[in-house]
TORZAGU-261512 format. One line per 10 residues: number of its first residue (from 0); for each residue x negated, y negated, z negated of C-alpha. Coordinates in nm, 3 decimals, always signed. Layout:
! residues N
NUM) X,Y,Z; ...
//
This chain:
! residues 671
0) -1.734,+0.033,-5.077; -1.556,+0.362,-5.136; -1.672,+0.643,-5.353; -1.727,+0.989,-5.209; -1.605,+1.236,-5.469; -1.834,+1.522,-5.563; -1.593,+1.811,-5.626; -1.839,+2.004,-5.845; -1.870,+1.892,-6.205; -2.198,+1.973,-6.379
10) -2.028,+2.044,-6.711; -1.678,+2.168,-6.795; -1.512,+2.175,-7.137; -1.424,+2.503,-7.304; -1.065,+2.512,-7.437; -1.166,+2.657,-7.775; -1.428,+2.384,-7.825; -1.175,+2.115,-7.737; -0.915,+2.259,-7.977; -1.168,+2.255,-8.264
20) -1.279,+1.897,-8.199; -1.144,+1.577,-8.361; -1.026,+1.480,-8.012; -0.813,+1.795,-7.991; -0.672,+1.733,-8.340; -0.587,+1.372,-8.251; -0.418,+1.488,-7.931; -0.194,+1.721,-8.134; -0.130,+1.448,-8.393; -0.010,+1.204,-8.127
30) +0.201,+1.465,-7.950; +0.376,+1.566,-8.273; +0.438,+1.204,-8.371; +0.546,+1.060,-8.036; +0.649,+1.356,-7.820; +0.473,+1.223,-7.512; +0.493,+1.548,-7.318; +0.116,+1.568,-7.274; -0.002,+1.874,-7.087; -0.286,+1.938,-7.330
40) -0.612,+1.779,-7.444; -0.751,+1.812,-7.092; -0.490,+1.554,-6.980; -0.704,+1.259,-7.087; -0.561,+1.023,-6.826; -0.210,+1.055,-6.971; -0.336,+0.995,-7.324; -0.540,+0.698,-7.202; -0.241,+0.545,-7.023; -0.031,+0.570,-7.339
50) -0.311,+0.425,-7.553; -0.346,+0.121,-7.326; +0.022,+0.049,-7.268; +0.164,+0.130,-7.612; -0.135,-0.023,-7.782; +0.035,-0.088,-8.115; +0.138,+0.277,-8.138; -0.211,+0.392,-8.046; -0.396,+0.180,-8.302; -0.147,+0.270,-8.574
60) -0.209,+0.636,-8.487; -0.585,+0.573,-8.525; -0.529,+0.409,-8.864; -0.314,+0.698,-8.988; -0.517,+0.982,-8.834; -0.838,+0.860,-8.999; -0.655,+0.767,-9.321; -0.820,+0.425,-9.339; -0.826,+0.288,-9.692; -0.667,-0.052,-9.742
70) -0.629,-0.232,-10.075; -0.307,-0.390,-9.949; -0.068,-0.271,-9.677; -0.076,-0.415,-9.329; +0.232,-0.602,-9.207; +0.185,-0.594,-8.829; -0.048,-0.378,-8.622; -0.079,-0.663,-8.372; +0.099,-0.993,-8.414; +0.084,-1.085,-8.046
80) -0.083,-0.940,-7.735; -0.304,-1.234,-7.661; -0.668,-1.286,-7.570; -0.857,-1.447,-7.729; -0.708,-1.478,-8.073; -0.535,-1.141,-8.123; -0.475,-1.074,-8.495; -0.481,-0.709,-8.595; -0.340,-0.534,-8.904; -0.240,-0.859,-9.071
90) -0.215,-0.832,-9.448; -0.457,-0.541,-9.475; -0.760,-0.578,-9.702; -1.052,-0.338,-9.672; -1.431,-0.320,-9.677; -1.667,-0.170,-9.419; -1.918,-0.064,-9.685; -1.648,+0.114,-9.885; -1.538,+0.303,-9.575; -1.898,+0.398,-9.494
100) -1.987,+0.514,-9.846; -1.671,+0.715,-9.919; -1.809,+1.038,-9.770; -2.067,+1.297,-9.857; -2.155,+1.509,-10.157; -2.397,+1.330,-10.388; -2.696,+1.552,-10.305; -2.627,+1.577,-9.930; -2.841,+1.383,-9.682; -2.693,+1.049,-9.577
110) -3.005,+0.907,-9.409; -3.319,+1.071,-9.275; -3.581,+0.801,-9.214; -3.875,+0.889,-8.989; -4.184,+0.694,-8.890; -4.452,+0.724,-8.625; -4.713,+0.850,-8.871; -4.494,+1.147,-8.962; -4.354,+1.003,-9.285; -4.011,+1.146,-9.359
120) -3.786,+1.015,-9.634; -3.439,+1.141,-9.718; -3.176,+0.919,-9.878; -2.891,+1.120,-10.027; -2.537,+0.992,-10.040; -2.575,+0.929,-10.415; -2.899,+0.736,-10.360; -2.743,+0.535,-10.078; -2.448,+0.441,-10.296; -2.666,+0.349,-10.596
130) -2.926,+0.151,-10.397; -2.652,-0.036,-10.212; -2.477,-0.118,-10.539; -2.800,-0.229,-10.706; -2.895,-0.459,-10.420; -2.540,-0.597,-10.406; -2.555,-0.677,-10.777; -2.893,-0.848,-10.728; -2.753,-1.056,-10.441; -2.460,-1.159,-10.658
140) -2.696,-1.254,-10.943; -2.889,-1.473,-10.697; -2.568,-1.658,-10.617; -2.479,-1.496,-10.284; -2.104,-1.485,-10.229; -1.838,-1.429,-9.967; -1.926,-1.584,-9.633; -2.293,-1.642,-9.722; -2.545,-1.496,-9.481; -2.803,-1.229,-9.561
150) -3.051,-1.149,-9.283; -3.305,-0.874,-9.231; -3.620,-0.882,-9.020; -3.657,-0.508,-9.052; -3.743,-0.191,-8.860; -3.505,+0.101,-8.820; -3.501,+0.254,-9.167; -3.318,+0.267,-9.497; -3.383,-0.098,-9.583; -3.177,-0.232,-9.294
160) -2.893,+0.012,-9.368; -2.886,-0.071,-9.739; -2.913,-0.444,-9.666; -2.611,-0.425,-9.435; -2.403,-0.222,-9.680; -2.494,-0.439,-9.979; -2.409,-0.762,-9.800; -2.085,-0.614,-9.667; -1.979,-0.483,-10.007; -1.966,-0.835,-10.154
170) -1.825,-1.006,-9.844; -2.152,-1.167,-9.731; -2.231,-1.170,-9.358; -2.522,-0.961,-9.230; -2.755,-1.008,-8.933; -3.074,-0.828,-8.843; -3.354,-0.816,-8.589; -3.669,-0.612,-8.545; -3.996,-0.740,-8.697; -4.177,-0.713,-8.364
180) -3.996,-1.028,-8.247; -4.213,-1.337,-8.258; -4.130,-1.591,-8.531; -3.977,-1.837,-8.278; -3.751,-1.559,-8.148; -3.647,-1.466,-8.503; -3.572,-1.829,-8.580; -3.374,-1.868,-8.256; -3.136,-1.617,-8.411; -3.148,-1.666,-8.786
190) -3.179,-2.044,-8.806; -2.829,-2.069,-8.658; -2.693,-1.888,-8.963; -2.862,-2.086,-9.245; -2.909,-1.763,-9.443; -2.931,-1.758,-9.820; -3.148,-1.443,-9.840; -3.411,-1.301,-9.604; -3.523,-0.938,-9.628; -3.845,-0.867,-9.442
200) -4.165,-0.667,-9.408; -4.529,-0.769,-9.424; -4.640,-0.505,-9.172; -4.508,-0.283,-8.893; -4.647,+0.002,-8.688; -4.625,+0.063,-8.314; -4.795,+0.325,-8.099; -5.012,+0.430,-8.391; -5.131,+0.080,-8.478; -5.042,-0.095,-8.803
210) -4.967,-0.463,-8.737; -4.992,-0.723,-9.012; -4.686,-0.950,-9.025; -4.776,-1.164,-9.326; -4.829,-1.486,-9.130; -4.524,-1.419,-8.915; -4.303,-1.369,-9.221; -4.437,-1.689,-9.377; -4.352,-1.877,-9.057; -4.000,-1.737,-9.058
220) -3.954,-1.826,-9.425; -4.077,-2.177,-9.360; -3.835,-2.215,-9.068; -3.542,-2.105,-9.286; -3.654,-2.282,-9.602; -3.374,-2.540,-9.618; -3.115,-2.270,-9.697; -3.309,-1.978,-9.847; -3.278,-1.900,-10.215; -3.476,-1.574,-10.201
230) -3.697,-1.359,-9.979; -3.713,-0.985,-10.048; -4.017,-0.798,-9.917; -4.044,-0.425,-9.850; -4.316,-0.196,-9.716; -4.195,+0.022,-9.426; -4.506,+0.235,-9.434; -4.495,+0.367,-9.788; -4.160,+0.249,-9.929; -4.367,+0.068,-10.198
240) -4.362,-0.303,-10.266; -4.663,-0.462,-10.092; -4.567,-0.823,-10.153; -4.807,-0.864,-10.441; -4.684,-1.221,-10.477; -4.348,-1.205,-10.657; -4.227,-1.529,-10.803; -4.167,-1.877,-10.670; -4.317,-2.053,-10.368; -4.506,-2.369,-10.459
250) -4.402,-2.530,-10.129; -4.035,-2.438,-10.174; -3.954,-2.346,-10.536; -3.592,-2.255,-10.464; -3.702,-1.965,-10.236; -3.798,-1.688,-10.478; -4.015,-1.403,-10.350; -3.883,-1.071,-10.477; -3.987,-0.706,-10.446; -3.741,-0.463,-10.285
260) -3.805,-0.171,-10.518; -3.733,-0.385,-10.823; -3.387,-0.463,-10.687; -3.272,-0.116,-10.583; -3.395,+0.091,-10.875; -3.076,+0.088,-11.081; -2.791,+0.338,-11.095; -2.517,+0.081,-11.056; -2.183,+0.207,-10.930; -2.059,+0.040,-10.611
270) -1.799,-0.234,-10.628; -1.631,-0.337,-10.304; -1.463,-0.670,-10.239; -1.125,-0.621,-10.069; -1.148,-0.844,-9.762; -0.901,-0.954,-9.495; -0.910,-0.737,-9.182; -1.076,-1.012,-8.977; -1.334,-1.117,-9.240; -1.677,-1.145,-9.071
280) -1.898,-0.838,-9.119; -2.205,-0.915,-8.912; -2.343,-1.141,-8.644; -2.496,-0.969,-8.343; -2.699,-1.162,-8.091; -2.695,-1.156,-7.713; -3.023,-1.075,-7.543; -3.097,-1.446,-7.514; -3.259,-1.423,-7.172; -3.148,-1.782,-7.113
290) -3.117,-2.036,-7.393; -3.055,-1.963,-7.758; -2.902,-1.619,-7.819; -2.527,-1.628,-7.880; -2.415,-1.521,-8.227; -2.130,-1.273,-8.182; -1.917,-1.224,-8.494; -1.739,-0.894,-8.557; -1.502,-0.819,-8.842; -1.484,-0.559,-9.118
300) -1.150,-0.420,-9.005; -1.216,-0.439,-8.633; -1.541,-0.248,-8.674; -1.395,+0.026,-8.895; -1.083,+0.089,-8.687; -1.275,+0.084,-8.357; -1.592,+0.273,-8.450; -1.403,+0.570,-8.594; -1.237,+0.677,-8.266; -1.549,+0.583,-8.068
310) -1.770,+0.808,-8.278; -1.524,+1.084,-8.366; -1.287,+1.120,-8.069; -1.533,+1.032,-7.794; -1.881,+1.125,-7.918; -1.736,+1.420,-8.112; -1.918,+1.338,-8.436; -1.780,+1.532,-8.732; -1.845,+1.534,-9.108; -2.181,+1.698,-9.171
320) -2.308,+1.642,-8.816; -2.656,+1.497,-8.768; -2.655,+1.184,-8.552; -2.983,+1.067,-8.397; -2.957,+0.773,-8.159; -3.287,+0.601,-8.098; -3.251,+0.223,-8.122; -3.428,-0.087,-8.239; -3.252,-0.310,-8.491; -3.242,-0.571,-8.213
330) -2.971,-0.376,-8.033; -2.601,-0.315,-8.094; -2.665,+0.060,-8.075; -2.836,+0.038,-8.414; -2.517,-0.099,-8.567; -2.306,+0.157,-8.383; -2.521,+0.457,-8.473; -2.552,+0.358,-8.839; -2.173,+0.321,-8.842; -2.141,+0.695,-8.782
340) -2.166,+0.704,-9.163; -1.795,+0.623,-9.136; -1.739,+0.979,-9.009; -1.937,+1.146,-9.287; -2.230,+1.232,-9.059; -2.598,+1.222,-9.153; -2.778,+0.940,-8.970; -3.134,+1.004,-8.848; -3.335,+0.687,-8.782; -3.681,+0.660,-8.629
350) -3.913,+0.363,-8.659; -4.160,+0.397,-8.374; -4.212,+0.412,-8.001; -4.006,+0.674,-7.814; -4.307,+0.733,-7.588; -4.578,+0.772,-7.851; -4.779,+0.979,-7.820; -4.569,+1.093,-7.521; -4.202,+1.119,-7.413; -4.159,+1.445,-7.605
360) -4.145,+1.258,-7.938; -3.767,+1.208,-7.949; -3.701,+1.566,-7.836; -3.928,+1.695,-8.112; -3.739,+1.488,-8.369; -3.405,+1.618,-8.241; -3.532,+1.975,-8.274; -3.697,+1.935,-8.614; -3.396,+1.756,-8.763; -3.136,+1.988,-8.607
370) -2.961,+1.690,-8.447; -2.612,+1.763,-8.315; -2.614,+1.438,-8.117; -2.917,+1.267,-7.966; -2.889,+0.927,-7.798; -3.150,+0.759,-7.583; -3.193,+0.544,-7.272; -3.205,+0.621,-6.900; -3.566,+0.504,-6.904; -3.664,+0.762,-7.165
380) -3.481,+1.040,-6.980; -3.652,+0.939,-6.657; -3.992,+0.931,-6.833; -3.925,+1.279,-6.972; -3.846,+1.405,-6.624; -4.157,+1.245,-6.472; -4.367,+1.398,-6.752; -4.241,+1.740,-6.643; -4.074,+1.811,-6.977; -3.833,+2.102,-7.020
390) -3.695,+2.011,-7.364; -3.451,+2.301,-7.379; -3.735,+2.548,-7.335; -4.005,+2.361,-7.527; -3.803,+2.287,-7.840; -3.527,+2.448,-8.041; -3.231,+2.232,-7.942; -2.973,+2.495,-8.031; -2.794,+2.250,-8.264; -2.759,+1.985,-7.992
400) -2.406,+1.947,-7.850; -2.418,+1.592,-7.714; -2.685,+1.390,-7.533; -2.596,+1.021,-7.514; -2.736,+0.761,-7.277; -2.673,+0.389,-7.246; -2.843,+0.060,-7.166; -2.827,+0.084,-6.788; -2.665,+0.309,-6.524; -2.790,+0.667,-6.529
410) -2.893,+0.800,-6.186; -2.728,+1.119,-6.061; -3.065,+1.292,-6.036; -3.115,+1.256,-6.412; -2.780,+1.428,-6.475; -2.911,+1.728,-6.284; -3.239,+1.719,-6.476; -3.052,+1.716,-6.808; -2.836,+2.009,-6.698; -3.138,+2.211,-6.587
420) -3.407,+2.105,-6.835; -3.215,+2.027,-7.155; -2.934,+2.280,-7.135; -2.622,+2.359,-6.931; -2.395,+2.347,-7.238; -2.528,+2.013,-7.368; -2.268,+1.754,-7.272; -2.422,+1.441,-7.126; -2.238,+1.129,-7.247; -2.328,+0.830,-7.033
430) -2.152,+0.530,-7.186; -2.103,+0.164,-7.100; -1.991,-0.117,-7.326; -2.156,-0.420,-7.474; -2.277,-0.609,-7.776; -1.983,-0.841,-7.718; -1.706,-0.587,-7.785; -1.913,-0.342,-7.993; -1.767,-0.018,-7.856; -1.796,+0.175,-7.531
440) -1.547,+0.082,-7.260; -1.606,+0.416,-7.090; -1.778,+0.736,-7.190; -1.676,+1.097,-7.245; -1.462,+1.316,-7.467; -1.496,+1.686,-7.552; -1.216,+1.743,-7.297; -1.353,+1.553,-6.996; -1.582,+1.710,-6.732; -1.916,+1.556,-6.639
450) -1.995,+1.465,-6.279; -2.346,+1.363,-6.174; -2.389,+0.987,-6.158; -2.050,+0.910,-6.311; -1.917,+0.812,-6.653; -1.652,+1.067,-6.736; -1.355,+0.855,-6.846; -1.227,+0.526,-6.979; -1.217,+0.511,-7.358; -0.891,+0.543,-7.547
460) -0.736,+0.206,-7.621; -0.961,+0.028,-7.370; -0.750,-0.113,-7.085; -1.043,-0.137,-6.845; -0.979,-0.197,-6.475; -1.171,-0.295,-6.163; -1.031,-0.618,-6.015; -1.085,-0.805,-5.692; -1.120,-1.185,-5.687; -0.741,-1.228,-5.673
470) -0.682,-1.016,-5.983; -0.562,-0.700,-5.809; -0.660,-0.365,-5.960; -0.877,-0.150,-5.731; -0.932,+0.226,-5.721; -1.234,+0.383,-5.549; -1.366,+0.035,-5.474; -1.610,-0.200,-5.645; -1.462,-0.483,-5.848; -1.505,-0.692,-6.160
480) -1.489,-0.503,-6.490; -1.197,-0.653,-6.683; -1.006,-0.567,-7.000; -0.636,-0.642,-6.969; -0.539,-0.576,-7.332; -0.699,-0.690,-7.659; -0.917,-0.465,-7.875; -0.970,-0.480,-8.253; -1.345,-0.479,-8.191; -1.347,-0.795,-7.980
490) -1.541,-1.074,-8.150; -1.345,-1.286,-8.394; -1.566,-1.580,-8.299; -1.900,-1.700,-8.171; -2.115,-1.853,-8.443; -2.102,-2.235,-8.443; -1.809,-2.240,-8.201; -1.534,-2.395,-8.416; -1.285,-2.459,-8.136; -1.354,-2.131,-7.955
500) -1.453,-2.305,-7.633; -1.777,-2.109,-7.586; -1.598,-1.779,-7.647; -1.329,-1.864,-7.391; -1.588,-1.977,-7.138; -1.785,-1.655,-7.181; -1.501,-1.412,-7.105; -1.173,-1.579,-7.011; -1.241,-1.856,-6.757; -1.209,-1.650,-6.439
510) -0.891,-1.464,-6.532; -0.704,-1.650,-6.810; -0.588,-1.411,-7.080; -0.802,-1.128,-6.939; -1.154,-1.036,-7.051; -1.406,-1.050,-6.763; -1.717,-0.868,-6.875; -1.955,-0.963,-6.593; -2.023,-0.617,-6.447; -1.938,-0.459,-6.114
520) -1.753,-0.133,-6.163; -1.569,+0.135,-5.969; -1.283,+0.331,-6.124; -1.236,+0.647,-5.919; -0.909,+0.819,-5.837; -1.001,+1.099,-6.077; -1.054,+0.854,-6.364; -1.432,+0.844,-6.374; -1.632,+0.521,-6.377; -1.938,+0.403,-6.183
530) -2.141,+0.101,-6.293; -2.308,-0.117,-6.028; -2.492,-0.383,-6.225; -2.417,-0.737,-6.335; -2.170,-0.923,-6.115; -2.372,-1.242,-6.154; -2.668,-1.058,-5.995; -2.474,-0.942,-5.690; -2.664,-0.879,-5.369; -2.477,-1.051,-5.083
540) -2.649,-0.971,-4.758; -2.482,-1.113,-4.448; -2.152,-1.137,-4.632; -2.164,-0.776,-4.754; -2.177,-0.728,-5.130; -2.418,-0.459,-5.242; -2.453,-0.303,-5.586; -2.807,-0.293,-5.721; -2.731,+0.030,-5.911; -2.713,+0.227,-5.585
550) -3.063,+0.109,-5.495; -3.203,+0.197,-5.836; -3.041,+0.539,-5.825; -3.199,+0.607,-5.486; -3.544,+0.484,-5.584; -3.543,+0.679,-5.908; -3.520,+1.006,-5.716; -3.887,+0.948,-5.630; -4.153,+1.065,-5.873; -4.387,+0.794,-5.741
560) -4.170,+0.511,-5.880; -4.148,+0.455,-6.255; -3.921,+0.149,-6.246; -3.779,-0.107,-6.004; -3.582,-0.428,-5.967; -3.409,-0.571,-5.660; -3.344,-0.942,-5.605; -3.146,-1.116,-5.331; -3.234,-1.476,-5.241; -3.044,-1.716,-5.016
570) -3.286,-1.902,-4.786; -3.271,-2.269,-4.689; -3.244,-2.170,-4.321; -2.936,-1.959,-4.392; -3.128,-1.633,-4.408; -3.139,-1.383,-4.692; -3.451,-1.227,-4.842; -3.409,-0.907,-5.047; -3.736,-0.779,-5.193; -3.764,-0.466,-5.405
580) -4.026,-0.476,-5.681; -4.157,-0.140,-5.796; -4.373,-0.027,-6.085; -4.550,+0.286,-5.967; -4.622,+0.604,-6.155; -4.986,+0.650,-6.262; -5.067,+0.894,-5.982; -4.895,+0.697,-5.703; -5.081,+0.475,-5.457; -4.924,+0.173,-5.285
590) -4.930,+0.150,-4.910; -4.722,+0.184,-4.593; -4.658,+0.553,-4.655; -4.500,+0.488,-4.993; -4.303,+0.194,-4.854; -4.158,+0.420,-4.586; -4.075,+0.686,-4.845; -3.888,+0.432,-5.059; -3.697,+0.289,-4.764; -3.602,+0.637,-4.648
600) -3.474,+0.732,-4.993; -3.258,+0.418,-5.011; -3.125,+0.471,-4.660; -3.039,+0.833,-4.741; -2.891,+0.789,-5.088; -2.727,+0.446,-5.044; -2.709,+0.301,-4.692; -2.914,+0.118,-4.431; -2.770,-0.209,-4.563; -2.933,-0.142,-4.900
610) -3.287,-0.112,-4.755; -3.500,-0.402,-4.887; -3.687,-0.651,-4.669; -4.008,-0.586,-4.860; -4.141,-0.342,-5.118; -4.372,-0.522,-5.361; -4.569,-0.331,-5.628; -4.602,-0.491,-5.974; -4.753,-0.360,-6.293; -4.436,-0.378,-6.505
620) -4.071,-0.454,-6.437; -3.944,-0.730,-6.670; -3.683,-0.597,-6.911; -3.524,-0.728,-7.228; -3.601,-0.568,-7.560; -3.282,-0.366,-7.518; -3.399,-0.229,-7.183; -3.197,-0.440,-6.940; -3.343,-0.570,-6.615; -3.348,-0.951,-6.594
630) -3.229,-0.977,-6.234; -3.071,-1.323,-6.252; -3.367,-1.497,-6.421; -3.604,-1.336,-6.168; -3.387,-1.462,-5.883; -3.392,-1.815,-6.020; -3.769,-1.806,-6.076; -3.824,-1.694,-5.717; -3.596,-1.977,-5.605; -3.832,-2.224,-5.771
640) -3.674,-2.283,-6.113; -3.897,-2.355,-6.411; -3.935,-2.015,-6.586; -3.907,-2.180,-6.927; -3.556,-2.300,-6.841; -3.417,-1.970,-6.713; -3.564,-1.702,-6.937; -3.681,-1.681,-7.296; -4.005,-1.486,-7.315; -3.908,-1.391,-7.672
650) -3.627,-1.178,-7.525; -3.864,-0.972,-7.308; -4.029,-0.646,-7.399; -4.344,-0.764,-7.217; -4.364,-1.142,-7.161; -4.660,-1.091,-6.928; -4.439,-0.895,-6.688; -4.309,-1.229,-6.555; -4.652,-1.342,-6.433; -4.645,-1.178,-6.086
660) -4.303,-1.328,-6.017; -4.413,-1.675,-6.125; -4.722,-1.644,-5.904; -4.512,-1.527,-5.609; -4.272,-1.818,-5.655; -4.569,-2.057,-5.652; -4.703,-1.901,-5.331; -4.363,-1.926,-5.163; -4.328,-2.293,-5.259; -4.659,-2.371,-5.082
670) -4.568,-2.194,-4.756
//
């Protein structure tokens, strides 16, 4: 499949804005140091090529440009270009929490914490430093040390941020998840880690309803009881201790129950353990749609040195900016957005539904908080469009420079809606990356134009290519997304994978020494990127490979369709059945007329080959809690597999969304 170039970008950079940006300053820094003969900041491709071929020079330039603090000097930027197992900045000792807390005037806002009920709490830089230091001292007094695990079952708010920073400051390893996960789903993640301390809440709120979590927290504590020495309880609704039961548990005396406010009330000055570059910082978990979620371990140094260019050079976040990226603590974007503290920005976090009471909620927050960057999902942008919102006219978004989107491919039609309804000078940053490697593989810079339906450029330092099955790079053609050079942000390990076999199997089996990410991608001749969905969910109709993203993009041009998923199934008789499941908008009615409209849209915007065999309405499209369609599990269910063996309902936003697919599979088996 070739890509037809649209010669008309929706957004073009202004030279003065580029010159004033961190990206422009870095461009000048590199040119002065290395004399590359770059034509100017607009020549991103040349800078990218240098950054992915002279990778040691590039990452040293990042280290020096951002003046990264190390307690001991590094000896080698990269000992050997190898994957897996690359060792970066050997000899350096640093601390993520120290890097994050080294910015900001004492009385300036570090965190703005918002909740559904309108509660707003500001945490200044001084308060963030003191609360982190106090909690770190309490953890140390409890006996938590380097390499021990501290976990948080917490909503997006100050408690999760402080928990992360406190654990990191003493060299403990952090992990978190949202409290709306069921206890078995929490234990699927945390039990792997044998944590010493659990931080949790007794209640949450969602769509205006307060939900008691007392029994759920007790179940989690019981499941972790063999390792726990303490449980710390906080109240997300009022920031007051609601535990009411501090002390020891009769059933497990070694697990003390402590109150959050008692532990963070001091004015202790921070102390940061100097840690090796590759010392574990946190464990992030895969979506866990099949089997137990994988524990992905990232390092202190890899996170600091990778997040800084991702946030500053690409997302254009500057000291004093106000960063608002909506995310649950279940998702890597929470870790990434909180890490914008590394740039000196204020982080705005929201604990609540993005659609409650309607899709305007996030836009209202961005306006009220004078956000300079707002990040959301394609689903929220699509919901805003279907609601008829005109955020640029309805709200004061004059501070907004960047609108970020990730989680799934963004249809071209939504780019046009953003340009028209949000603002022609707001730069839309569609990005793609993964929990696995922490940062975006492709996104934007202040110097790269924006074309509808395309990601503007490959990220600096990220040697991303599109490969065919023989390992040949492809341009303007669909191929496997691969990374041909190591990155500091690649995981240092999987949890409980002592010989590294699971890590190698996950990324390096198909192309030894090269990271295969599992996505179909096109790199265009002008350097932009198009995502086509997971390569393990490929549609292969009559020997022709089809990307599901083209179908979704076509369907999402229709106001009558709220969501969709396409599945391709090989038949026993050699045939191929490709149904499209659609969740309709409230005012849409199923029937032959709508089917014809959907087929026509796909034929027009994709091709006749992409037209499904059937259009089947369902109430809800199954998605993970991070918004991803579960195409492969649905395919296996429809092929007759036991649903319990192919998908974990704990990983789904709505477990009941599987029911129509299970019923359909049962009907097909009786035909």
